[in-house]
Residue frames relative to the residue before (quaternion, step in Angstrom):
aa qw qx qy qz dx dy dz
M 1.0000 0.0000 0.0000 0.0000 0.00 0.00 0.00
S 0.3424 -0.7678 0.5135 0.1717 3.52 -0.67 1.06
A 0.3751 -0.7387 0.5125 0.2255 3.53 -0.65 1.09
K 0.5418 0.6238 -0.3879 0.4085 3.69 1.21 -0.41
T 0.7931 0.3431 -0.1798 0.4701 3.54 0.90 -0.85
L 0.5434 0.6095 -0.3950 0.4210 3.52 1.33 -0.12
R 0.0203 0.8370 -0.5463 0.0242 3.61 -0.40 1.14
A 0.8057 0.0275 -0.0392 0.5904 3.63 1.23 -0.15
V 0.2262 -0.7471 0.6074 0.1474 3.60 -1.19 0.48
L 0.1270 -0.8021 0.5823 0.0386 3.56 -0.78 1.03
F 0.1590 -0.8260 0.5365 0.0682 3.53 -0.83 0.89
D 0.4175 -0.5920 0.6098 0.3214 3.61 -1.20 0.42
L 0.5235 -0.6712 0.4420 0.2831 3.56 -1.11 0.54
D 0.8100 0.2738 -0.1372 0.5002 3.52 0.02 -1.38
G 0.8203 0.2298 -0.1722 0.4946 3.62 -0.85 0.97
T 0.7342 0.3690 -0.2247 0.5237 3.56 1.15 -0.37
L 0.7929 0.2402 -0.0819 0.5539 3.52 0.80 -1.13
I 0.7982 0.1239 -0.0320 0.5886 3.60 1.00 -0.91
D 0.3629 -0.6789 0.5994 0.2192 3.48 -1.43 0.45
S 0.0092 0.8380 -0.5426 0.0571 3.50 -0.05 1.33
A 0.3766 0.7666 -0.4593 0.2442 3.52 1.34 -0.03
P 0.6435 0.5379 -0.3712 0.3985 3.72 0.80 -0.83
D 0.7082 0.4306 -0.2756 0.4870 3.66 0.84 -0.83
L 0.6141 0.5192 -0.3526 0.4786 3.69 1.00 -0.59
A 0.6789 0.4220 -0.2927 0.5247 3.58 0.87 -0.90
G 0.6008 0.5571 -0.3896 0.4206 3.72 0.90 -0.49
A 0.6529 0.5047 -0.3093 0.4725 3.50 1.03 -0.89
G 0.6623 0.4840 -0.3201 0.4740 3.58 0.99 -0.75
N 0.6835 0.4826 -0.3238 0.4418 3.59 0.94 -0.62
E 0.5647 0.5697 -0.3878 0.4540 3.52 1.27 -0.49
M 0.6460 0.5305 -0.3239 0.4430 3.57 1.04 -0.72
R 0.6224 0.5236 -0.3338 0.4765 3.53 1.21 -0.70
V 0.6868 0.5379 -0.2891 0.3943 3.51 0.79 -1.08
V 0.6788 0.4790 -0.2870 0.4768 3.58 0.93 -0.86
R 0.6790 0.4057 -0.2888 0.5395 3.63 1.23 -0.19
G 0.5936 -0.6418 0.3434 0.3433 3.58 1.23 0.46
L 0.5361 0.6046 -0.4148 0.4182 3.51 1.25 0.52
A 0.5388 -0.6363 0.4413 0.3318 3.57 -1.10 0.65
P 0.5395 -0.6309 0.4433 0.3382 3.60 -0.96 0.68
Y 0.3457 -0.7038 0.5602 0.2671 3.58 -1.11 0.41
P 0.5668 -0.5700 0.4486 0.3906 3.55 -1.21 0.38
L 0.7016 -0.4604 0.3585 0.4089 3.58 -1.32 0.44
A 0.6536 0.5730 -0.3064 0.3881 3.51 0.90 -0.99
H 0.5805 0.6075 -0.3443 0.4188 3.53 1.19 -0.55
F 0.7402 0.3971 -0.1849 0.5102 3.52 1.07 -0.98
R 0.5839 0.6742 -0.3815 0.2428 3.61 0.90 -0.92
P 0.6931 0.5098 -0.3206 0.3963 3.61 0.74 -0.83
M 0.7315 0.4331 -0.2036 0.4857 3.53 1.26 -0.65
V 0.3422 0.7660 -0.4964 0.2231 3.57 1.24 0.12
G 0.6550 0.5491 -0.3140 0.4133 3.62 0.97 -0.78
S 0.5919 0.5678 -0.3620 0.4430 3.60 1.33 -0.21
G 0.4607 -0.7089 0.4433 0.2976 3.59 1.23 -0.09
A 0.8175 -0.2468 0.1619 0.4945 3.57 -1.28 -0.47
R 0.6161 0.5442 -0.3731 0.4302 3.64 1.01 -0.71
G 0.7160 0.4397 -0.2837 0.4621 3.58 0.89 -0.82
M 0.6047 0.5546 -0.3403 0.4593 3.61 1.10 -0.57
V 0.6716 0.4715 -0.2825 0.4968 3.59 0.91 -0.96
G 0.6228 0.5357 -0.3195 0.4723 3.59 1.03 -0.65
C 0.6793 0.4508 -0.3022 0.4939 3.54 0.93 -0.88
A 0.7070 0.5013 -0.2873 0.4078 3.62 0.83 -0.83
L 0.8377 0.1321 0.0008 0.5299 3.57 0.86 -1.06
A 0.4493 -0.7246 0.4389 0.2837 3.56 1.25 0.19
V 0.4992 0.6130 -0.4202 0.4455 3.57 1.14 0.77
G 0.1266 -0.7940 0.5930 0.0432 3.59 -1.03 0.84
P 0.7563 -0.4146 0.2712 0.4273 3.53 -1.37 0.10
Q 0.6585 0.5105 -0.3176 0.4527 3.57 1.12 -0.56
D 0.6411 0.5329 -0.3409 0.4345 3.61 1.16 -0.05
D 0.5630 -0.6164 0.4320 0.3412 3.52 -1.13 0.72
G 0.7802 0.2856 -0.2470 0.4986 3.62 -0.96 0.85
F 0.4248 0.7015 -0.5076 0.2642 3.61 1.12 0.03
A 0.6298 0.5510 -0.3644 0.4085 3.68 0.84 -0.85
E 0.6560 0.4970 -0.2990 0.4829 3.58 0.91 -0.80
L 0.6740 0.4556 -0.3171 0.4874 3.67 0.90 -0.71
R 0.6011 0.5423 -0.3654 0.4594 3.60 1.00 -0.63
D 0.6923 0.4748 -0.3022 0.4516 3.57 0.84 -0.99
E 0.6236 0.5273 -0.3495 0.4593 3.62 1.10 -0.67
F 0.6256 0.5157 -0.3506 0.4689 3.56 1.03 -0.81
L 0.6657 0.5050 -0.3228 0.4445 3.65 0.73 -0.91
Q 0.6469 0.4963 -0.3302 0.4756 3.61 0.93 -0.75
R 0.6674 0.4841 -0.3010 0.4792 3.59 0.88 -0.79
Y 0.6767 0.4721 -0.3102 0.4722 3.56 0.95 -0.74
E 0.6310 0.5407 -0.3402 0.4401 3.56 0.90 -0.65
A 0.6619 0.5450 -0.2817 0.4307 3.49 1.13 -0.79
R 0.8009 0.2640 -0.0949 0.5291 3.54 1.27 -0.63
M 0.4011 0.7981 -0.4181 0.1655 3.57 1.23 -0.02
T 0.7137 0.3814 -0.2776 0.5177 3.59 1.19 -0.24
Q 0.4393 0.7250 -0.4635 0.2579 3.61 1.17 0.31
D 0.8317 0.1032 -0.0511 0.5432 3.55 0.91 -0.82
T 0.4784 0.6787 -0.4233 0.3624 3.57 1.27 -0.06
H 0.0310 0.8128 -0.5778 0.0678 3.52 -1.04 0.86
V 0.5229 -0.5584 0.4974 0.4090 3.61 -1.14 0.33
F 0.5052 -0.5958 0.5052 0.3667 3.61 -0.97 0.71
P 0.5749 -0.6660 0.3627 0.3072 3.59 -0.74 1.08
D 0.7145 0.4687 -0.2548 0.4526 3.45 0.92 -0.98
M 0.5796 0.5706 -0.3435 0.4695 3.53 1.37 -0.41
L 0.5607 0.5649 -0.3958 0.4581 3.63 1.09 -0.49
H 0.6436 0.5120 -0.3278 0.4651 3.55 0.98 -0.73
V 0.6088 0.5388 -0.3352 0.4761 3.57 1.08 -0.78
L 0.6930 0.4785 -0.2844 0.4581 3.58 0.82 -0.90
D 0.5942 0.5368 -0.3629 0.4765 3.60 1.16 -0.70
V 0.6659 0.5044 -0.3208 0.4463 3.58 0.84 -0.89
L 0.6498 0.5358 -0.3094 0.4415 3.57 0.87 -0.83
D 0.6608 0.4985 -0.2855 0.4831 3.44 1.08 -0.96
A 0.6538 0.5347 -0.3046 0.4403 3.59 0.98 -0.85
R 0.6952 0.4188 -0.2518 0.5271 3.60 1.26 -0.68
A 0.3902 -0.7333 0.4696 0.2990 3.59 1.25 0.01
L 0.3686 0.6812 -0.5191 0.3614 3.56 1.01 0.94
P 0.4014 -0.7329 0.4888 0.2507 3.66 -0.51 1.10
W 0.0047 0.7814 -0.6238 -0.0181 3.52 -1.16 0.65
G 0.0727 -0.7962 0.6007 0.0019 3.57 -1.16 0.68
I 0.3946 -0.6927 0.5655 0.2114 3.40 -1.44 0.16
V 0.0544 -0.7613 0.6460 -0.0134 3.57 -1.03 1.04
T 0.1144 0.8284 -0.5355 0.1179 3.57 -0.30 1.19
N 0.4657 -0.6572 0.5089 0.3037 3.60 -1.19 0.34
K 0.4695 0.6650 -0.4369 0.3827 3.53 1.37 0.01
A 0.5296 -0.6657 0.4321 0.2994 3.62 -0.87 0.93
T 0.6126 -0.5753 0.3908 0.3756 3.55 -1.10 0.56
R 0.5475 0.6197 -0.3898 0.4053 3.56 1.17 -0.63
F 0.7514 0.3490 -0.1981 0.5238 3.60 1.05 -0.71
S 0.6937 0.5328 -0.2934 0.3858 3.55 0.84 -1.04
D 0.6733 0.5202 -0.3240 0.4135 3.57 0.83 -0.93
P 0.7415 0.3759 -0.2885 0.4750 3.67 0.64 -0.90
L 0.5989 0.5672 -0.3651 0.4317 3.56 1.10 -0.46
V 0.6674 0.4960 -0.2882 0.4748 3.57 0.93 -0.89
R 0.6007 0.5681 -0.3037 0.4735 3.49 1.20 -0.85
A 0.6860 0.5081 -0.2776 0.4406 3.52 0.81 -1.07
L 0.6861 0.4704 -0.2548 0.4930 3.57 1.16 -0.77
G 0.5158 -0.6786 0.4088 0.3260 3.60 1.21 0.02
L 0.4888 0.6888 -0.4242 0.3267 3.62 1.17 0.28
V 0.5489 0.6538 -0.4199 0.3081 3.62 1.00 -0.50
P 0.6846 0.4706 -0.3528 0.4306 3.68 0.76 -0.58
R 0.6769 0.5064 -0.2536 0.4701 3.51 1.31 -0.53
A 0.6946 0.5063 -0.2820 0.4262 3.52 0.83 -0.90
A 0.4031 -0.7497 0.4664 0.2405 3.54 -0.74 1.04
T 0.7871 -0.0204 0.0008 0.6164 3.54 1.26 -0.34
L 0.1268 -0.7429 0.6508 0.0920 3.52 -1.34 0.52
V 0.0181 -0.7880 0.6145 -0.0337 3.60 -0.55 1.12
C 0.1883 -0.8245 0.5316 0.0462 3.57 -0.48 1.23
G 0.7196 -0.4619 0.2994 0.4233 3.58 -1.34 0.19
D 0.7632 0.3355 -0.1850 0.5203 3.57 1.13 -0.54
T 0.3465 0.7460 -0.4847 0.2974 3.55 1.24 0.40
T 0.7771 0.1697 -0.0644 0.6027 3.53 1.00 -0.98
P 0.6857 -0.4854 0.3437 0.4195 3.64 -1.24 0.21
H 0.7588 0.3162 -0.1604 0.5463 3.61 1.20 -0.52
A 0.2310 -0.7269 0.6208 0.1812 3.55 -1.26 0.45
K 0.6532 -0.4714 0.3924 0.4440 3.58 -1.26 0.16
P 0.4958 -0.0464 -0.8647 -0.0649 1.64 -2.13 1.26
H 0.3729 0.6943 -0.5091 0.3459 3.65 1.30 0.19
P 0.4702 -0.7216 0.4364 0.2603 3.64 -0.93 0.84
E 0.4503 0.7380 -0.4306 0.2590 3.62 1.24 -0.44
P 0.6375 0.4917 -0.3919 0.4451 3.79 0.83 -0.61
L 0.6495 0.5306 -0.3062 0.4504 3.53 0.95 -0.79
F 0.6111 0.5293 -0.3150 0.4971 3.55 1.09 -0.83
E 0.6538 0.5191 -0.3104 0.4546 3.50 0.89 -0.96
A 0.6391 0.5166 -0.3395 0.4577 3.62 0.86 -0.86
A 0.6818 0.4788 -0.3122 0.4566 3.60 0.82 -0.95
R 0.6251 0.5402 -0.3460 0.4447 3.62 1.00 -0.73
R 0.6511 0.5154 -0.3032 0.4674 3.57 1.03 -0.84
L 0.6929 0.4660 -0.2625 0.4835 3.57 1.16 -0.66
G 0.3574 -0.7763 0.4268 0.2959 3.47 1.38 -0.32
I 0.6019 0.5458 -0.3732 0.4478 3.47 1.07 0.85
D 0.5819 -0.5395 0.4315 0.4291 3.68 -1.12 0.26
A 0.5878 -0.5890 0.4532 0.3196 3.46 -1.22 0.75
A 0.6523 0.5512 -0.3156 0.4137 3.51 1.06 -0.83
D 0.6611 0.5051 -0.2980 0.4679 3.53 1.29 -0.24
C 0.5880 0.5744 -0.3299 0.4642 3.50 1.42 0.21
V 0.2441 -0.7022 0.6471 0.1689 3.55 -1.29 0.42
Y 0.1144 -0.7904 0.5985 0.0639 3.59 -0.84 0.94
V 0.1521 -0.7973 0.5837 0.0201 3.57 -0.72 1.22
G 0.1854 0.8010 -0.5520 0.1392 3.56 -0.79 1.07
D 0.3886 -0.7279 0.5263 0.2055 3.54 -1.32 0.27
D 0.6834 0.4323 -0.2926 0.5104 3.59 1.25 0.47
L 0.6330 -0.5158 0.4110 0.4055 3.51 -1.22 0.57
R 0.6266 0.5543 -0.3499 0.4214 3.63 0.88 -0.92
D 0.6275 0.5588 -0.3461 0.4174 3.56 0.98 -0.75
V 0.6693 0.4876 -0.2752 0.4884 3.50 0.98 -1.04
Q 0.6450 0.5198 -0.3322 0.4509 3.61 0.88 -0.84
A 0.6677 0.4960 -0.2942 0.4708 3.63 0.91 -0.90
G 0.6641 0.5350 -0.2755 0.4437 3.54 0.94 -0.99
R 0.6534 0.4935 -0.2803 0.5009 3.57 0.96 -0.90
A 0.6626 0.5096 -0.3018 0.4585 3.60 0.87 -0.90
A 0.7132 0.4217 -0.2667 0.4924 3.57 1.08 -0.68
G 0.5431 -0.6485 0.4028 0.3494 3.64 1.20 0.06
M 0.4536 0.6845 -0.4403 0.3630 3.58 1.30 0.34
T 0.4623 -0.5633 0.5681 0.3824 3.58 -1.32 0.20
T 0.2318 -0.7954 0.5557 0.0699 3.51 -0.87 1.12
V 0.0485 -0.7634 0.6437 0.0232 3.58 -1.08 0.82
A 0.2012 -0.7661 0.6071 0.0628 3.50 -0.82 1.14
V 0.2131 -0.8132 0.5348 0.0859 3.58 -0.76 1.08
Q 0.3635 -0.7842 0.4693 0.1809 3.55 -0.85 0.92
W 0.5841 0.5637 -0.3972 0.4281 3.58 1.23 0.13
G 0.5179 0.6642 -0.4042 0.3568 3.60 1.27 -0.04
Y 0.7499 -0.4194 0.3013 0.4135 3.51 -1.42 -0.34
L 0.1917 -0.8604 0.4478 0.1496 3.52 1.28 -0.73
G 0.2522 -0.8044 0.5060 0.1825 3.63 0.95 -0.75
A 0.6089 -0.6018 0.4181 0.3037 3.46 -1.38 -0.19
G 0.4905 0.6784 -0.4174 0.3535 3.59 1.30 0.34
E 0.8345 -0.1708 0.1340 0.5065 3.51 -1.07 -0.80
A 0.5836 -0.5875 0.4199 0.3714 3.56 -1.14 0.69
I 0.6380 -0.5759 0.3703 0.3524 3.58 -1.12 0.75
E 0.6349 0.5706 -0.3348 0.3991 3.52 1.11 -0.78
S 0.6643 0.5067 -0.2687 0.4794 3.61 1.34 -0.52
W 0.5326 0.6746 -0.4174 0.2951 3.56 1.08 -0.19
G 0.4633 -0.7164 0.4280 0.2983 3.62 1.11 -0.31
A 0.3051 0.7406 -0.5317 0.2752 3.59 1.16 0.61
D 0.5557 -0.5924 0.4705 0.3448 3.48 -1.28 0.53
H 0.8074 0.0394 -0.0012 0.5887 3.56 1.04 -0.69
L 0.2057 -0.7265 0.6432 0.1270 3.50 -1.31 0.63
V 0.0096 0.7965 -0.6044 -0.0166 3.53 -0.96 0.74
Q 0.4075 -0.7455 0.4842 0.2091 3.56 -1.08 0.82
T 0.7941 0.1252 -0.0391 0.5934 3.59 1.16 -0.62
P 0.6387 -0.5190 0.4042 0.3991 3.55 -1.28 0.30
A 0.5538 0.5906 -0.3801 0.4473 3.63 1.22 -0.56
E 0.6496 0.5192 -0.2918 0.4726 3.55 0.93 -0.94
L 0.6130 0.5417 -0.3442 0.4608 3.53 1.05 -0.84
L 0.6522 0.5191 -0.3189 0.4510 3.63 0.83 -0.88
K 0.6403 0.5185 -0.3108 0.4740 3.55 1.02 -0.88
L 0.6388 0.5316 -0.3184 0.4560 3.58 0.94 -0.88
L 0.6938 0.4636 -0.2495 0.4913 3.58 1.05 -0.93
R 0.3910 -0.7286 0.4554 0.3300 3.54 1.39 -0.13
M 0.5271 0.6414 -0.3919 0.3965 3.55 0.99 0.81
A 0.6079 0.5480 -0.3665 0.4425 3.54 1.30 0.21
């Protein structure tokens, strides 16, 4: 990766920059407990965190969009999550070091997530990232969400740089699809939630990294 053409690094949020699984799983388990069901361990929910409310409701109660009452359950989940979303969520510790290095090198970085502004903005603020992030593009910022490239184009526009001069780092197939469609260099991280779909090696990312330290080496900043 050429340092000469790298002008910004963009990150997915959940599973890439922050570990939000404990609060998402917590909301799912609250739904189980109020229905007289035993809570599940975090490991039950963790792989499907990237699937959002649909995935969490499915993990918690084995109910999907095709089932009667799903919309009400989804809304209940979102309300429960909103009430507790900063309780146990944190930036991955080693990713804090990555952000420190980017800041020290004066390389802008931003966040592009499919999480709605209703959740993303207060969460990112609570984690102390708003003063540092050069931009925050949420799932409802543009008319399209990932895997459509428009959120990534919007982030590049806000930064005043060409999309081709950005790296996009994520833990989901949609991240890679959006990044490639936007003409960005794509990095898939193996510490994320990954889900139950295709193996990460088949996503077509330009680079795979196992740790944040490897990401810094890839960016030629380690």
